[in-house]
C-alpha positions as CSV (number, residue, x, y, z in Angstrom):
1,M,-19.3,27.9,-15.2
2,A,-20.6,24.4,-15.8
3,E,-18.1,24.0,-18.6
4,L,-15.2,25.2,-16.4
5,I,-16.3,22.7,-13.6
6,F,-16.6,19.9,-16.1
7,W,-13.1,20.4,-17.6
8,C,-11.4,21.0,-14.3
9,A,-12.9,17.8,-12.9
10,A,-12.1,15.8,-16.0
11,V,-8.5,17.0,-16.3
12,L,-7.8,16.2,-12.7
13,L,-9.2,12.7,-13.0
14,V,-7.3,12.1,-16.2
15,H,-4.1,13.4,-14.5
16,T,-4.3,11.2,-11.5
17,Y,-5.1,8.0,-13.3
18,F,-3.3,8.4,-16.7
19,L,-1.1,11.5,-17.0
20,Y,0.8,11.0,-13.7
21,P,1.9,7.5,-14.7
22,L,2.9,8.7,-18.1
23,A,4.9,11.5,-16.4
24,L,6.7,8.9,-14.3
25,F,7.5,6.9,-17.4
26,A,8.9,10.0,-19.2
27,M,11.0,11.1,-16.2
28,D,12.4,7.6,-15.9
29,G,13.3,7.6,-19.6
30,V,15.2,10.9,-19.2
31,A,16.9,9.7,-16.0
32,Q,18.0,6.5,-17.8
33,V,19.5,8.4,-20.7
34,L,21.5,10.7,-18.3
35,H,22.6,7.6,-16.3
36,N,23.9,6.0,-19.5
37,V,25.7,9.2,-20.5
38,R,27.5,9.3,-17.1
39,Y,28.3,5.6,-17.3
40,M,29.9,6.0,-20.8
41,R,31.9,9.0,-19.7
42,S,33.3,7.4,-16.5
43,G,33.5,3.8,-17.6
44,A,33.1,2.8,-14.0
45,S,31.5,-0.5,-13.1
46,Q,28.0,-0.2,-11.6
47,R,28.0,-3.7,-10.3
48,R,27.6,-4.1,-6.6
49,E,29.1,-6.9,-4.6
50,A,26.9,-8.7,-2.1
51,P,27.9,-7.9,1.5
52,A,29.5,-10.5,3.7
53,E,27.3,-12.5,6.0
54,D,28.9,-10.9,9.1
55,A,28.3,-7.4,7.6
56,L,24.5,-7.8,7.2
57,P,22.4,-5.7,9.6
58,R,20.3,-7.3,12.3
59,V,16.7,-7.6,11.2
60,S,13.6,-7.8,13.4
61,L,10.4,-9.1,11.8
62,V,7.5,-7.5,13.6
63,V,4.1,-9.1,13.1
64,A,0.9,-7.5,14.6
65,A,-1.7,-10.2,15.3
66,Y,-5.2,-10.2,16.5
67,N,-6.9,-13.6,16.7
68,E,-4.8,-15.2,14.1
69,A,-4.7,-18.7,15.6
70,S,-5.6,-20.2,12.2
71,C,-2.5,-18.9,10.4
72,I,0.1,-17.8,13.0
73,E,1.9,-21.2,13.1
74,Q,2.2,-21.1,9.3
75,K,3.4,-17.5,9.6
76,L,6.1,-18.5,12.1
77,R,7.3,-21.5,9.9
78,N,7.4,-19.2,6.9
79,S,9.3,-16.5,8.8
80,L,11.9,-18.9,10.3
81,A,12.6,-20.3,6.8
82,L,13.6,-17.0,5.3
83,D,17.0,-16.9,3.8
84,Y,18.8,-14.7,6.4
85,P,21.6,-15.5,8.9
86,A,19.8,-17.0,12.0
87,G,22.0,-15.0,14.4
88,R,21.0,-11.7,12.8
89,F,17.2,-12.3,12.6
90,E,14.3,-12.4,15.1
91,V,10.6,-12.6,14.9
92,L,8.6,-10.4,17.3
93,V,4.9,-11.1,17.4
94,G,2.7,-8.3,18.9
95,S,-0.6,-9.8,20.0
96,D,-3.3,-7.2,20.3
97,G,-5.5,-8.8,23.0
98,S,-5.9,-12.1,21.1
99,T,-8.5,-14.5,22.7
100,D,-8.4,-17.4,20.3
101,G,-5.1,-19.1,21.3
102,T,-2.8,-17.1,19.1
103,D,-0.5,-16.3,22.1
104,E,-0.3,-19.9,23.2
105,R,0.7,-21.0,19.7
106,V,3.5,-18.4,19.6
107,L,4.8,-19.4,23.0
108,A,4.8,-23.0,21.9
109,C,7.3,-22.3,19.1
110,P,10.7,-23.8,20.2
111,D,12.9,-21.5,18.2
112,E,14.5,-18.9,20.5
113,R,14.4,-16.3,17.7
114,V,10.6,-16.0,18.3
115,R,9.4,-13.6,20.9
116,L,5.9,-12.6,22.0
117,S,4.7,-9.2,23.2
118,A,1.1,-9.5,24.4
119,A,-1.1,-6.7,25.7
120,S,-4.8,-5.9,25.9
121,R,-6.7,-4.7,22.9
122,G,-5.5,-1.3,21.7
123,G,-5.3,-1.5,17.9
124,K,-2.5,-2.1,15.5
125,T,-0.9,1.3,16.2
126,S,-0.5,0.4,19.9
127,V,1.2,-2.9,18.8
128,L,3.7,-1.1,16.6
129,N,4.4,1.6,19.2
130,R,5.1,-1.1,21.7
131,C,7.0,-3.6,19.5
132,I,9.2,-1.5,17.2
133,P,11.2,0.0,20.2
134,L,11.6,-3.5,21.6
135,A,13.0,-4.8,18.4
136,Q,16.7,-5.7,18.5
137,G,17.4,-5.2,14.8
138,D,18.7,-2.1,13.1
139,I,16.2,-2.9,10.3
140,V,12.6,-3.6,11.2
141,L,10.6,-5.7,8.7
142,L,6.8,-5.3,9.0
143,S,4.4,-7.9,7.9
144,D,0.9,-9.2,8.5
145,A,0.1,-12.6,10.0
146,N,-1.7,-13.8,6.9
147,T,1.1,-12.7,4.5
148,M,3.6,-15.4,3.4
149,I,7.1,-14.1,2.4
150,E,9.3,-15.6,-0.2
151,P,12.7,-16.8,1.2
152,E,15.0,-14.3,-0.5
153,A,12.8,-11.3,0.1
154,V,14.6,-10.1,3.3
155,R,18.0,-9.9,1.6
156,R,16.6,-8.1,-1.3
157,L,15.0,-5.5,0.9
158,V,18.0,-5.1,3.3
159,R,20.6,-4.6,0.5
160,H,19.1,-1.1,-0.2
161,F,20.0,0.1,3.3
162,E,23.6,0.1,2.4
163,D,22.7,3.6,1.1
164,P,22.4,5.8,4.2
165,E,19.9,8.0,2.4
166,V,17.4,5.1,2.2
167,G,14.9,5.1,5.1
168,A,12.3,2.5,4.0
169,V,11.9,-0.1,1.3
170,C,8.6,-1.6,0.2
171,G,8.2,-5.1,-1.1
172,Q,5.8,-6.4,-3.7
173,L,2.6,-7.9,-2.4
174,R,1.0,-10.4,-4.7
175,L,-2.7,-11.0,-4.1
176,Y,-4.3,-14.3,-5.0
177,N,-7.8,-15.7,-4.8
178,P,-8.0,-19.5,-4.4
179,T,-11.5,-19.7,-6.0
180,K,-11.0,-17.2,-8.9
181,A,-8.2,-17.1,-11.5
182,E,-9.4,-13.7,-12.6
183,Y,-10.8,-11.2,-10.1
184,E,-11.3,-7.4,-10.3
185,E,-8.7,-6.3,-7.8
186,S,-5.8,-8.0,-9.6
187,T,-5.9,-5.6,-12.5
188,Y,-5.9,-2.5,-10.4
189,W,-3.3,-4.0,-8.1
190,T,-0.9,-4.5,-11.0
191,Y,-1.5,-1.0,-12.1
192,E,-0.7,0.4,-8.7
193,S,2.4,-1.8,-8.3
194,L,3.7,-0.4,-11.6
195,I,3.2,3.2,-10.3
196,K,5.1,2.3,-7.1
197,F,7.9,0.8,-9.1
198,Y,8.5,4.0,-11.0
199,E,8.0,6.2,-7.9
200,G,10.6,4.0,-6.2
201,K,13.1,4.8,-8.9
202,R,12.8,8.4,-7.8
203,G,13.0,7.5,-4.1
204,A,9.4,8.5,-3.2
205,V,7.0,5.5,-3.0
206,M,3.6,6.8,-1.8
207,G,3.0,4.5,1.0
208,A,3.7,0.8,1.7
209,N,1.5,-2.2,2.1
210,G,1.4,-3.7,5.6
211,G,2.1,-7.1,4.1
212,L,5.8,-6.4,3.5
213,Y,8.0,-3.4,4.0
214,A,11.2,-2.5,6.0
215,I,12.3,0.6,7.8
216,R,15.3,1.8,9.8
217,R,14.3,1.4,13.4
218,S,16.0,4.6,14.3
219,L,13.7,6.6,12.0
220,F,10.5,5.3,13.6
221,E,8.4,7.9,15.5
222,A,5.6,6.8,17.8
223,L,2.2,7.1,16.0
224,P,-0.8,8.9,17.5
225,A,-3.1,6.2,19.1
226,S,-5.9,7.1,16.7
227,T,-3.8,6.3,13.5
228,I,-5.7,4.2,11.1
229,V,-3.4,3.6,8.2
230,D,0.0,3.0,9.8
231,D,1.5,1.5,6.7
232,F,0.9,4.8,4.9
233,V,1.9,7.2,7.7
234,I,5.2,5.4,8.7
235,P,6.9,5.6,5.3
236,M,5.5,9.0,4.6
237,R,6.9,10.4,7.8
238,I,10.3,8.9,6.8
239,L,10.0,10.5,3.4
240,E,9.1,13.8,5.1
241,Q,12.3,13.6,7.1
242,G,14.3,13.6,3.8
243,Y,15.0,9.9,3.4
244,K,14.3,7.8,0.3
245,V,11.4,5.3,0.2
246,L,12.1,2.7,-2.4
247,Y,10.3,-0.2,-4.0
248,E,11.9,-3.6,-4.4
249,P,9.8,-5.7,-6.9
250,L,11.9,-8.8,-6.3
251,A,11.1,-8.9,-2.6
252,V,7.8,-10.8,-2.9
253,A,5.1,-11.8,-0.4
254,H,1.7,-13.4,-1.0
255,E,-1.6,-12.7,0.6
256,E,-5.1,-14.2,0.1
257,T,-8.0,-12.0,-0.8
258,T,-11.4,-12.1,0.8
259,E,-14.7,-13.4,-0.6
260,D,-16.7,-11.3,1.8
261,Y,-17.4,-8.2,-0.4
262,D,-19.2,-6.3,2.4
263,K,-16.1,-6.7,4.6
264,E,-13.8,-5.8,1.7
265,F,-15.9,-2.6,1.1
266,G,-15.6,-1.8,4.8
267,R,-11.8,-2.3,4.7
268,R,-11.5,0.1,1.8
269,A,-13.7,2.7,3.6
270,R,-11.6,2.3,6.7
271,I,-8.4,2.9,4.7
272,A,-10.0,5.9,3.0
273,A,-10.9,7.4,6.4
274,G,-7.3,6.8,7.5
275,N,-6.0,8.5,4.4
276,F,-7.9,11.7,5.1
277,Q,-6.7,11.5,8.7
278,S,-3.1,11.2,7.6
279,L,-3.1,14.7,6.0
280,R,-2.5,16.3,9.3
281,M,0.3,13.8,10.1
282,V,2.5,14.5,7.1
283,P,1.9,18.2,6.3
284,G,5.4,18.7,4.9
285,L,4.4,16.6,1.8
286,L,1.7,19.1,0.9
287,S,4.1,21.9,0.3
288,P,5.5,22.4,-3.3
289,T,8.9,23.0,-1.6
290,A,9.1,19.2,-1.0
291,G,9.8,18.7,-4.7
292,F,9.0,15.4,-6.4
293,P,7.5,13.9,-3.2
294,A,4.9,16.7,-3.1
295,F,4.1,16.2,-6.8
296,A,3.7,12.5,-6.2
297,F,1.6,13.0,-3.1
298,W,-0.8,15.4,-4.8
299,S,-0.9,13.4,-8.1
300,H,-1.1,9.8,-6.7
301,K,-2.9,10.2,-3.4
302,L,-4.7,13.5,-2.8
303,L,-6.4,13.6,-6.2
304,R,-7.3,9.9,-5.9
305,W,-9.0,10.7,-2.6
306,C,-10.9,13.5,-4.3
307,A,-11.9,11.3,-7.3
308,P,-15.5,10.6,-6.0
309,A,-16.2,14.3,-5.8
310,L,-14.6,14.9,-9.2
311,M,-16.7,12.1,-10.8
312,A,-19.9,13.6,-9.3
313,L,-18.9,17.2,-10.4
314,S,-18.1,16.1,-14.0
315,F,-21.4,14.2,-14.3
316,L,-23.6,17.0,-12.8
317,A,-21.8,19.7,-14.8
318,N,-22.2,17.6,-18.0
319,L,-26.0,17.6,-17.4
320,C,-26.0,21.4,-17.8
321,L,-24.2,21.2,-21.1
322,M,-26.6,19.2,-23.2
323,D,-26.9,21.8,-26.0
324,S,-23.7,20.6,-27.5
325,I,-23.3,17.3,-29.4
326,F,-19.8,16.9,-27.8
327,Y,-21.2,17.1,-24.3
328,R,-24.1,14.8,-25.1
329,F,-21.4,12.3,-26.2
330,T,-19.4,12.7,-23.0
331,L,-22.5,12.3,-20.9
332,G,-23.4,9.1,-22.8
333,A,-19.9,7.8,-22.2
334,Q,-20.3,8.4,-18.5
335,V,-23.7,6.7,-18.4
336,L,-22.3,3.8,-20.4
337,F,-19.4,3.4,-17.9
338,Y,-21.7,3.3,-14.9
339,A,-24.0,0.9,-16.7
340,L,-21.0,-1.3,-17.3
341,A,-20.1,-1.2,-13.6
342,Y,-23.7,-2.3,-12.8
343,L,-23.4,-5.2,-15.2
344,G,-20.1,-6.1,-13.5
345,K,-21.9,-6.2,-10.2
346,K,-24.6,-8.5,-11.6
347,E,-22.0,-10.6,-13.5
348,A,-24.3,-10.4,-16.5
349,L,-21.6,-10.6,-19.2
350,R,-19.2,-13.2,-20.4
351,G,-15.6,-13.4,-21.7
352,S,-13.6,-10.2,-22.2
353,A,-16.7,-8.0,-21.7
354,R,-17.2,-9.5,-18.2
355,R,-13.6,-8.7,-17.2
356,V,-14.0,-5.1,-18.4
357,A,-17.3,-4.8,-16.5
358,S,-15.7,-6.3,-13.5
359,V,-12.9,-3.7,-13.5
360,A,-15.5,-0.9,-14.0
361,Y,-17.4,-2.2,-11.0
362,Y,-14.3,-2.4,-8.9
363,F,-13.4,1.2,-9.8
364,V,-16.9,2.5,-8.9
365,T,-17.1,0.6,-5.6
366,M,-13.6,1.7,-4.7
367,N,-14.6,5.3,-5.1
368,L,-17.8,4.8,-3.2
369,A,-15.7,3.4,-0.4
370,I,-13.6,6.6,-0.5
371,A,-16.8,8.7,-0.2
372,V,-17.9,6.6,2.8
373,G,-14.5,6.8,4.4
374,F,-14.5,10.6,4.0
375,W,-17.9,10.8,5.7
376,R,-16.5,8.6,8.6
377,F,-13.5,10.9,8.8
378,L,-15.7,14.0,9.0
379,R,-17.8,12.4,11.8
380,N,-14.7,10.9,13.5
381,S,-16.5,7.6,13.6
382,Q,-13.8,5.3,12.2
383,R,-12.2,3.1,14.9
384,A,-8.4,2.7,14.8
385,A,-8.5,-1.0,15.9
386,W,-8.7,-3.4,13.0
387,D,-10.6,-6.6,12.7
388,R,-9.3,-9.9,11.2
389,T,-10.3,-10.2,7.6
390,A,-12.1,-13.4,6.5
391,R,-10.3,-15.2,3.7
392,A,-11.7,-17.3,0.9
393,S,-10.3,-20.5,2.2
394,S,-11.5,-19.9,5.8
């Protein structure tokens, strides 16, 4: 029994972190070959002309803000400088009971494309439920107050909606740390972005990042007030309706990371609690009849959320298998990995070894946050309202 538990846990961990990405690469390779065969047979041009200015859809940029006085003016300047026809673009700031002057700064903006929707504190979900129906655009672009968008990003997102089967498009969020050229989250973030890129080729990106993504306004369904991870639930509901969710790597936005590791751990735990909560909001994606979206959901998300339990089971089962040299080796490898994570926490190494240890530490703390988030989910103790994240330059 111990051997069965060990191998089940190990295989599931290997699948979610390694085999699933490899499966995506293989499927993309096959799809590319088939595409090339069809192209050679038809000889048809695959080039797509850019739509005329007057054919572009109206876009509403919705920004949820809570006490963002320190960056909201920069966000407005950034938003109004985006390369999109002024007459087809608006910025709608949803203030969630801000008390630091955020509302006054938005109202002081002289550009008539900027609107403010202010209400008492209710959480980001309440802001989205209020603002998205108020948006005048056919396409709603969602972004955070501290996220700065590159000028051409809107056009690159919007072009995909020429296909009526596309319901949402996720942009690429690039994290940066002004005090560290190398930091542990960057490696994992690059890995996750690569997976999203290949999922997007199959029309089933597993969730967006609140920093930059676009949806068809007509597909938005009001979220339950208790929703914690809106940027996961919204695109997953659109995917559940049968629409494609794509990834556009050339639509880029930038966001600063935090230096407060306690708050960062709390943020991850909050997201984890929201992930478990989301299972009852998108039940259709759990069914094998959903096809590739279900395979992606189980492989990329559900197994990841189970990773802390799988790690614990593989370690405990391994302790019961010490009669074999092979299992003594696997236990030693696990102990070495956790020791490396500990050294990463203490920053006791230098050079390449330090970077490897830092990634190990990030991986372990990420899974500890998932475990904490699961406990909060079971106790129903995670608040839906979000707090402003402190940034390194603050």
